KEKERO-106877 format. One line per field, with one value per residue (C-alpha): residue number from 0; residue in one letter; x, y, z. Coordinates in nm, 4 decimals, decimal comma, always signed. Layout:
N
n	[NUM;...]
res	[A;...]
xx	[X;...]
yy	[Y;...]
zz	[Z;...]
END
This chain:
293
n	[0;1;2;3;4;5;6;7;8;9;10;11;12;13;14;15;16;17;18;19;20;21;22;23;24;25;26;27;28;29;30;31;32;33;34;35;36;37;38;39;40;41;42;43;44;45;46;47;48;49;50;51;52;53;54;55;56;57;58;59;60;61;62;63;64;65;66;67;68;69;70;71;72;73;74;75;76;77;78;79;80;81;82;83;84;85;86;87;88;89;90;91;92;93;94;95;96;97;98;99;100;101;102;103;104;105;106;107;108;109;110;111;112;113;114;115;116;117;118;119;120;121;122;123;124;125;126;127;128;129;130;131;132;133;134;135;136;137;138;139;140;141;142;143;144;145;146;147;148;149;150;151;152;153;154;155;156;157;158;159;160;161;162;163;164;165;166;167;168;169;170;171;172;173;174;175;176;177;178;179;180;181;182;183;184;185;186;187;188;189;190;191;192;193;194;195;196;197;198;199;200;201;202;203;204;205;206;207;208;209;210;211;212;213;214;215;216;217;218;219;220;221;222;223;224;225;226;227;228;229;230;231;232;233;234;235;236;237;238;239;240;241;242;243;244;245;246;247;248;249;250;251;252;253;254;255;256;257;258;259;260;261;262;263;264;265;266;267;268;269;270;271;272;273;274;275;276;277;278;279;280;281;282;283;284;285;286;287;288;289;290;291;292]
res	[X;X;X;X;X;X;X;X;X;X;X;X;X;X;X;X;X;X;X;X;X;X;X;X;X;X;X;X;X;X;X;X;X;X;X;X;X;X;X;X;X;X;X;X;X;X;X;X;X;X;X;X;X;X;X;X;X;X;X;X;X;X;X;X;X;X;X;X;X;X;X;X;X;X;X;X;X;X;X;X;X;X;X;X;X;X;X;X;X;X;X;X;X;X;X;X;X;X;X;X;X;X;X;X;X;X;X;X;X;X;X;X;X;X;X;X;X;X;X;X;X;X;X;X;X;X;X;X;X;X;X;X;X;X;X;X;X;X;X;X;X;X;X;X;X;X;X;X;X;X;X;X;X;X;X;X;X;X;X;X;X;X;X;X;X;X;X;X;X;X;X;X;X;X;X;X;X;X;X;X;X;X;X;X;X;X;X;X;X;X;X;X;X;X;X;X;X;X;X;X;X;X;X;X;X;X;X;X;X;X;X;X;X;X;X;X;X;X;X;X;X;X;X;X;X;X;X;X;X;X;X;X;X;X;X;X;X;X;X;X;X;X;X;X;X;X;X;X;X;X;X;X;X;X;X;X;X;X;X;X;X;X;X;X;X;X;X;X;X;X;X;X;X;X;X;X;X;X;X;X;X;X;X;X;X;X;X;X;X;X;X;X;X]
xx	[+0,0000;+0,1384;+0,2042;-0,0724;-0,0413;-0,2737;-0,2917;-0,5225;-0,6842;-1,0215;-1,1943;-1,1485;-0,7744;-0,7330;-0,8979;-0,6329;-0,3640;-0,5405;-0,5485;-0,1789;-0,0797;-0,2777;-0,1437;+0,2189;+0,1805;+0,0210;+0,2950;+0,5706;+0,3951;+0,3986;+0,7701;+0,8922;+0,6473;+0,5530;+0,2747;+0,3482;+0,1916;+0,1552;+0,2073;+0,2192;+0,5681;+0,6634;+0,7683;+1,1423;+1,2132;+1,5790;+1,4736;+1,3829;+1,7509;+1,8927;+1,6092;+1,5202;+1,2165;+0,9862;+0,7140;+0,3735;+0,0959;-0,2704;-0,5206;-0,8830;-1,0892;-0,8015;-0,5711;-0,2464;+0,0881;+0,2323;+0,5865;+0,7427;+1,0199;+1,2454;+1,5667;+1,8649;+1,8785;+1,5095;+1,5468;+1,8266;+1,6042;+1,3254;+1,5660;+1,7157;+1,3664;+1,2701;+1,6060;+1,6089;+1,9405;+2,0557;+1,9654;+2,3109;+2,3300;+2,6983;+2,6200;+2,6583;+2,3308;+2,3871;+2,1950;+2,0510;+1,9196;+1,7644;+1,5946;+1,4607;+1,3320;+1,1621;+1,0023;+0,8680;+0,7074;+0,5480;+0,3998;+0,2678;+0,0906;-0,0392;-0,2072;-0,3375;-0,4831;-0,6833;-0,8269;-0,9011;-1,0993;-1,3873;-1,3752;-1,3666;-1,6322;-1,4106;-1,0616;-0,7689;-0,4250;-0,0994;+0,1607;+0,5335;+0,6996;+1,0580;+1,2946;+1,3768;+1,2686;+0,9341;+0,9242;+0,6016;+0,5755;+0,3901;+0,0856;+0,0151;+0,2171;+0,1667;+0,4335;+0,4306;+0,6446;+0,6142;+0,7181;+0,7601;+0,9249;+1,1440;+1,2675;+1,3974;+1,1372;+1,0945;+0,9776;+0,8158;+0,6673;+0,4120;+0,3922;+0,0833;+0,0502;-0,2193;-0,4031;-0,4201;-0,5422;-0,8162;-0,9089;-0,9322;-1,1665;-1,4005;-1,6776;-1,6712;-1,9261;-2,1860;-2,2494;-2,4968;-2,8540;-3,0564;-3,3629;-3,7001;-3,8981;-4,1502;-4,5130;-4,7168;-4,9304;-5,3081;-5,3463;-5,3906;-5,0796;-5,0984;-5,0761;-4,7181;-4,6225;-4,4802;-4,1103;-3,9470;-3,7188;-3,3549;-3,1052;-2,8474;-2,4851;-2,3050;-2,1009;-1,7263;-1,5543;-1,3296;-1,6279;-1,8093;-1,5238;-1,3757;-1,5935;-1,4127;-1,0760;-1,1528;-1,0286;-0,6982;-0,4034;-0,1515;+0,1948;+0,2159;+0,5497;+0,6802;+0,9584;+1,1601;+1,3825;+1,6188;+1,9707;+2,1964;+2,5094;+2,7836;+2,8404;+3,1748;+3,0019;+2,7491;+3,0217;+3,2115;+2,9162;+2,9881;+2,8091;+2,7680;+2,7800;+2,5370;+2,3635;+2,2257;+1,9028;+1,8075;+1,5201;+1,4903;+1,3460;+1,0463;+0,9643;+0,6580;+0,7025;+0,5631;+0,3101;+0,3564;+0,1194;+0,2575;+0,5432;+0,3041;+0,2854;-0,0742;-0,0297;+0,2063;+0,2165;+0,4071;+0,5713;+0,4166;+0,4645;+0,1653;+0,1933;+0,5706;+0,5522;+0,6086;+0,2950;+0,1893;-0,0494;-0,1824;-0,1712;-0,2293;-0,3842;-0,5175;-0,8927;-1,0216;-1,0387;-0,6825;-0,5626;-0,7273;-0,5844;-0,2347;-0,2561;-0,3815;-0,1188]
yy	[+0,0000;+0,3408;+0,5969;+0,8506;+1,2149;+1,2856;+1,6543;+1,5670;+1,2511;+1,1305;+1,3574;+1,1243;+1,0860;+1,4571;+1,5121;+1,2868;+1,5085;+1,8203;+1,6834;+1,5958;+1,9332;+2,1230;+1,9074;+1,9400;+2,3176;+2,3301;+2,1233;+2,3291;+2,6521;+2,5415;+2,4646;+2,7633;+3,0201;+3,1368;+3,0428;+2,7882;+2,7573;+2,4319;+2,4123;+2,1022;+1,9685;+1,7658;+1,4060;+1,3403;+0,9783;+1,0148;+1,0376;+0,6692;+0,5782;+0,8748;+0,9965;+0,9329;+0,7133;+0,6986;+0,4310;+0,4057;+0,1470;+0,2501;+0,0647;+0,0836;+0,2846;+0,2837;-0,0010;-0,0116;+0,1657;+0,5051;+0,6365;+0,9789;+1,0303;+1,3304;+1,4475;+1,4548;+1,8372;+1,8659;+1,6039;+1,8148;+2,1248;+1,9311;+1,8186;+2,1651;+2,3118;+2,0628;+2,0927;+2,4760;+2,4654;+2,7217;+2,6262;+2,5414;+2,3180;+2,2385;+2,0509;+1,6730;+1,4809;+1,2840;+1,0066;+1,2703;+1,4591;+1,1400;+1,0738;+1,4308;+1,4063;+1,0781;+1,2343;+1,5192;+1,2684;+1,0983;+1,4328;+1,4856;+1,1487;+1,1912;+1,5178;+1,3707;+1,0656;+1,2952;+1,4855;+1,1696;+1,0261;+1,2670;+1,2203;+0,8390;+0,7985;+0,6294;+0,5776;+0,6009;+0,4868;+0,5594;+0,3427;+0,4043;+0,1092;+0,2219;+0,4531;+0,2310;+0,2010;+0,0185;-0,3172;-0,2305;-0,0176;+0,3119;+0,3485;+0,7089;+0,9989;+1,3542;+1,6227;+1,9107;+2,2238;+2,3858;+2,7513;+3,0034;+3,3435;+3,2118;+2,8884;+2,7639;+2,5718;+2,2072;+1,9526;+1,6309;+1,3451;+1,0958;+0,7572;+0,5349;+0,1605;+0,0057;-0,1206;+0,2274;+0,3813;+0,1173;+0,1866;+0,5611;+0,4970;+0,2990;+0,5251;+0,5859;+0,3742;+0,5812;+0,5144;+0,2365;+0,3579;+0,2095;+0,0135;+0,1871;+0,0841;-0,1927;-0,0893;-0,1133;-0,4260;-0,3887;-0,6346;-0,4662;-0,5159;-0,7174;-0,5152;-0,5031;-0,7140;-0,5119;-0,5787;-0,6421;-0,3610;-0,4473;-0,3220;-0,0978;-0,1917;+0,0443;+0,3044;+0,2584;+0,5181;+0,5990;+0,6513;+0,8504;+1,0920;+1,1164;+1,4184;+1,6091;+1,5471;+1,6170;+1,9769;+1,8873;+1,9733;+1,6939;+1,7195;+1,5663;+1,4841;+1,3197;+1,0625;+1,0135;+0,7419;+0,6508;+0,5344;+0,4898;+0,6999;+0,6565;+0,9445;+1,0032;+1,0488;+1,2895;+1,5037;+1,5091;+1,6443;+1,9701;+2,2032;+2,0315;+1,6786;+1,4292;+1,1631;+0,8744;+0,7318;+0,3651;+0,4312;+0,4410;+0,7401;+0,5361;+0,4107;+0,5709;+0,8411;+0,7793;+1,0104;+1,0165;+1,1524;+1,1564;+0,9374;+0,6695;+0,5785;+0,6108;+0,6525;+0,6316;+0,8470;+1,0453;+1,3840;+1,6673;+2,0435;+2,2570;+2,6359;+2,6115;+2,3886;+2,0173;+1,8065;+1,4414;+1,2656;+0,9765;+0,6390;+0,4084;+0,4853;+0,3042;+0,3099;+0,5489;+0,2798;+0,1667;+0,5267;+0,5880;+0,2654;+0,3591;+0,7025;+0,5717;+0,3002]
zz	[+0,0000;-0,0912;+0,1779;+0,2240;+0,3308;+0,6236;+0,5348;+0,2415;+0,3716;+0,4909;+0,7466;+1,0428;+0,9759;+0,9082;+1,2469;+1,4015;+1,2487;+1,3746;+1,7299;+1,7261;+1,5833;+1,8466;+2,1307;+2,0210;+1,9973;+2,3419;+2,5081;+2,3459;+2,4456;+2,8092;+2,7886;+2,5871;+2,7219;+2,3729;+2,1283;+1,8558;+1,5110;+1,3184;+0,9423;+0,7181;+0,6475;+0,3411;+0,3935;+0,3548;+0,2481;+0,3518;+0,7180;+0,7203;+0,7574;+0,9469;+1,1708;+1,5347;+1,6061;+1,9101;+1,8945;+2,0639;+2,0658;+2,0627;+2,2814;+2,3984;+2,1442;+1,8930;+1,7949;+1,6038;+1,6250;+1,5474;+1,5446;+1,5620;+1,3068;+1,3615;+1,1967;+1,4326;+1,4197;+1,5117;+1,7845;+1,9326;+1,9277;+2,1002;+2,3728;+2,4147;+2,4519;+2,7234;+2,9031;+2,8767;+2,6927;+2,4331;+2,0773;+1,9425;+1,6363;+1,6959;+2,0198;+1,9997;+2,0261;+2,3490;+2,5211;+2,7559;+2,4541;+2,3184;+2,6532;+2,6629;+2,3064;+2,3957;+2,7033;+2,4923;+2,2536;+2,5556;+2,6572;+2,3039;+2,3019;+2,6554;+2,5619;+2,2351;+2,4103;+2,6381;+2,3407;+2,1418;+2,4328;+2,3706;+1,9944;+2,0048;+2,2742;+2,5326;+2,6683;+2,4274;+2,5398;+2,3572;+2,5275;+2,4857;+2,3110;+2,2578;+2,0738;+1,7784;+1,4166;+1,3826;+1,2088;+1,0285;+0,7144;+0,7486;+0,5249;+0,6264;+0,7608;+0,8810;+0,8811;+1,1301;+1,1170;+1,4592;+1,4719;+1,7515;+1,7860;+2,0693;+1,9102;+1,5770;+1,3726;+1,4702;+1,2125;+1,3342;+1,1317;+1,2659;+1,0913;+1,1204;+1,0799;+0,8622;+1,1712;+1,3235;+0,9976;+0,9761;+1,3384;+1,2736;+0,9820;+1,2032;+1,3249;+1,7024;+1,8860;+2,0723;+2,4354;+2,5026;+2,5478;+2,8293;+2,7096;+2,7594;+3,0663;+3,0177;+2,9801;+3,2976;+3,3255;+3,3081;+3,5942;+3,9297;+4,1388;+4,4554;+4,7743;+4,8959;+5,1920;+5,4751;+5,4997;+5,8311;+5,9389;+5,8861;+6,1350;+5,9709;+6,0086;+6,2435;+6,0582;+6,0707;+6,2904;+5,9947;+5,7600;+6,0271;+6,0894;+5,7403;+5,6576;+5,9325;+5,7655;+5,3996;+5,4189;+5,5863;+5,3600;+5,3016;+5,1520;+4,8041;+4,6409;+4,3234;+4,3446;+4,0276;+4,1732;+4,4534;+4,5203;+4,8214;+4,8721;+5,1259;+5,3657;+5,1941;+4,8574;+5,0060;+5,1614;+4,8311;+4,6303;+4,4471;+4,2092;+3,8733;+4,0169;+3,8593;+4,0697;+3,8660;+4,0088;+3,9966;+3,7586;+3,3801;+3,1952;+3,0765;+3,4294;+3,5936;+3,8551;+4,2038;+4,3698;+4,7471;+5,0089;+5,3601;+5,2409;+5,1067;+4,7364;+4,6167;+4,2402;+3,9434;+3,6339;+3,3728;+3,4243;+3,2214;+3,1974;+3,3045;+3,2715;+3,3055;+3,6154;+3,6569;+3,6904;+3,6893;+3,4527;+3,6626;+3,4862;+3,7845;+4,1228;+4,4282;+4,4828;+4,7539;+5,0237;+4,9490;+4,9552;+5,2902;+5,4315;+5,3125;+5,4723;+5,8075;+5,8498]
END
């Protein structure tokens, strides 16, 4: 199947491109502090061999895979934007830059998944799969040239698998409608039999008093990772020292309340501040139990 340009494609796929363009602009605006504009970018076949890939798998209301494809120079600009570094093309593209570029793609897909949820009539997940070239052949692609007064232009391509394109072309399923109530019977109903009073279970002291505690402020923290250091290493720390944590970039971040882990998620940028997009969380009873231990 020949590759298709999403800029001039079917309405539902063009809508997918529109969502991604808006979400990428929004994320970059939060990071750079300046508005971004999205313009179509022509596909460059040479990027297939030299570009940087970041792959995601769609689940729930969409199925299939997509991959970001970015030229090394644009990947460096993406990383420099996220890391608040000067935009210098002569800088070597390091593993830290690759990790930052990957994290930015994760933020793009996280924002897009939220927007697609309303359009697809249910949950949409875009799960990070890796930073390597996909084994499948793209049947559709969308090019984005993202421009801002504060940054050099950044060109990003999104490649779609045949399964994802087919899923996008499937009309969203509307929410199930409850069946109409049955017509009332013409037969006179029998008089109801008085039910015996049932003794209510005594309310739990925790449930009874929880309303009194709902307005209490608790300290919330994010934990990116941990590691142990000897006292000697701590005393030898200086400005510019780097401490490597025992956690990979793609691992979820922990949300702690009162020192207890109650959720995991992905780091995002909100109005120039760090935030957390929750991907896994304890139910309310488990949260309460964890906080009262």
